[in-house]
C-alpha positions as CSV (number, residue, x, y, z in Angstrom):
1,X,0.0,0.0,0.0
2,X,1.3,3.4,-0.9
3,X,0.2,6.6,0.8
4,X,2.0,9.2,-1.4
5,X,0.4,12.3,-2.7
6,X,-1.3,12.1,-6.0
7,X,0.8,15.1,-7.1
8,X,4.1,13.4,-6.7
9,X,5.8,11.7,-9.7
10,X,8.4,9.8,-7.7
11,X,6.3,6.9,-6.5
12,X,8.6,3.9,-5.8
13,X,5.8,1.7,-4.4
14,X,3.6,2.4,-7.5
15,X,6.5,1.4,-9.7
16,X,6.9,-1.9,-7.8
17,X,3.1,-2.5,-8.0
18,X,3.1,-1.8,-11.8
19,X,6.0,-4.2,-12.3
20,X,4.3,-6.9,-10.3
21,X,1.0,-6.4,-12.2
22,X,2.9,-6.5,-15.5
23,X,4.7,-9.8,-14.5
24,X,1.5,-11.5,-13.2
25,X,-0.7,-10.0,-15.9
26,X,-3.1,-8.6,-13.3
27,X,-4.9,-5.2,-13.0
28,X,-3.8,-2.6,-10.6
29,X,-6.6,-1.9,-8.1
30,X,-6.7,1.6,-6.6
31,X,-9.0,2.9,-4.0
32,X,-9.7,6.3,-5.5
33,X,-8.7,7.7,-8.9
34,X,-7.8,11.1,-7.5
35,X,-5.4,9.5,-5.0
36,X,-3.5,7.7,-7.8
37,X,-2.6,10.8,-9.7
38,X,-3.6,14.4,-10.0
39,X,-1.8,14.9,-13.3
40,X,-3.1,14.1,-16.8
41,X,0.5,13.2,-17.8
42,X,0.8,10.6,-15.0
43,X,-2.5,9.1,-15.9
44,X,-1.7,9.0,-19.6
45,X,1.7,7.4,-18.9
46,X,-0.1,4.8,-16.7
47,X,-2.6,4.1,-19.4
48,X,0.2,3.5,-21.9
49,X,2.1,1.3,-19.4
50,X,0.4,-1.9,-20.6
51,X,-1.1,-2.4,-17.1
52,X,-4.8,-2.3,-16.7
53,X,-6.0,-0.4,-13.7
54,X,-9.3,-0.1,-12.0
55,X,-10.5,2.5,-9.5
56,X,-12.8,1.1,-6.8
57,X,-14.7,4.4,-6.6
58,X,-15.5,4.1,-10.3
59,X,-15.2,0.6,-11.5
60,X,-16.9,1.3,-14.9
61,X,-14.9,4.3,-15.8
62,X,-13.7,4.4,-19.5
63,X,-10.4,5.7,-20.7
64,X,-12.2,8.9,-21.8
65,X,-13.8,9.4,-18.4
66,X,-10.5,8.7,-16.6
67,X,-8.8,11.4,-18.8
68,X,-11.5,13.9,-18.0
69,X,-11.4,13.2,-14.3
70,X,-7.6,13.4,-14.3
71,X,-7.8,16.8,-15.9
72,X,-10.4,18.0,-13.3
73,X,-8.2,16.6,-10.4
74,X,-5.2,18.4,-11.9
75,X,-7.1,21.6,-12.1
76,X,-8.4,21.3,-8.5
77,X,-4.8,20.6,-7.3
78,X,-3.5,23.7,-9.1
79,X,-6.4,25.9,-7.7
80,X,-5.9,24.6,-4.2
81,X,-2.2,25.5,-4.5
82,X,-3.0,29.0,-5.7
83,X,-5.5,29.6,-2.9
84,X,-3.0,28.5,-0.3
85,X,-0.3,30.7,-1.8
86,X,-2.7,33.7,-1.9
87,X,-3.8,33.1,1.7
88,X,-0.2,32.9,3.0
89,X,0.7,36.0,1.0
90,X,-2.3,37.9,2.5
91,X,-1.5,36.7,6.0
92,X,2.1,37.8,5.6
93,X,0.9,41.3,4.4
94,X,-1.2,41.6,7.5
95,X,1.9,41.0,9.6
96,X,1.2,37.4,10.6
97,X,4.5,35.6,11.3
98,X,4.5,32.4,9.2
99,X,6.2,29.3,10.4
100,X,7.4,28.7,13.9
101,X,9.5,31.6,15.2
102,X,11.1,29.2,17.7
103,X,12.0,26.5,15.2
104,X,15.7,26.2,16.3
105,X,14.6,25.8,19.9
106,X,11.9,23.3,19.0
107,X,14.4,21.4,16.8
108,X,17.0,21.3,19.7
109,X,14.3,20.1,22.2
110,X,13.2,17.5,19.7
111,X,16.7,16.1,19.1
112,X,17.3,16.1,22.9
113,X,14.0,14.2,23.4
114,X,14.9,11.7,20.7
115,X,18.4,11.1,22.2
116,X,16.9,10.6,25.6
117,X,14.4,8.1,24.3
118,X,17.2,6.2,22.5
119,X,19.2,6.2,25.7
120,X,16.2,4.8,27.7
121,X,15.7,2.1,25.1
122,X,19.4,1.2,25.1
123,X,19.3,1.0,28.9
124,X,16.3,-1.3,28.9
125,X,17.6,-3.6,26.2
126,X,21.2,-3.8,27.3
127,X,20.6,-6.4,30.1
128,X,18.9,-8.7,27.5
129,X,21.8,-8.3,25.1
130,X,24.3,-9.1,27.8
131,X,22.3,-12.2,28.8
132,X,22.2,-13.4,25.2
133,X,26.0,-12.8,24.8
134,X,26.6,-14.8,28.0
135,X,24.6,-17.6,26.4
136,X,27.2,-17.6,23.6
137,X,25.1,-16.0,20.9
138,X,27.0,-14.0,18.3
139,X,25.9,-10.5,17.1
140,X,23.8,-11.9,14.3
141,X,22.0,-14.4,16.5
142,X,21.5,-11.8,19.2
143,X,19.9,-9.4,16.6
144,X,17.6,-12.2,15.4
145,X,16.6,-13.1,19.0
146,X,15.8,-9.4,19.8
147,X,13.8,-9.0,16.6
148,X,11.7,-12.1,17.5
149,X,10.8,-10.7,20.9
């Protein structure tokens, strides 16, 4: 399952799914057409990829319908982007501070919290590692044993 934006073109999981469908000669099933792609070019390339695909939200859609819906989705994506940019520009003009003015402090605190959590985890798992090493397990066996727990 992939959860990428329909706007993105670098979709590694989609590429894997298409290759698998091609090899197995199976259709690609997608939950919603607008989640697959919000670009006419991406939909066109997919249609030319020799992989049949079906959208669960419109199982009877034709190639023509899919092209039209892709064009509408692309237009909606572009309009949403323009509205967002305009709203941010207007907010900035009103003096609203965009972003987090304390981003460095937040980042520092976040890193410190992550390091503290990693230290706590290491402290909790270290006795188990020592016990496994005392039993004669090598690093690979120890890792496997920890992963199985």
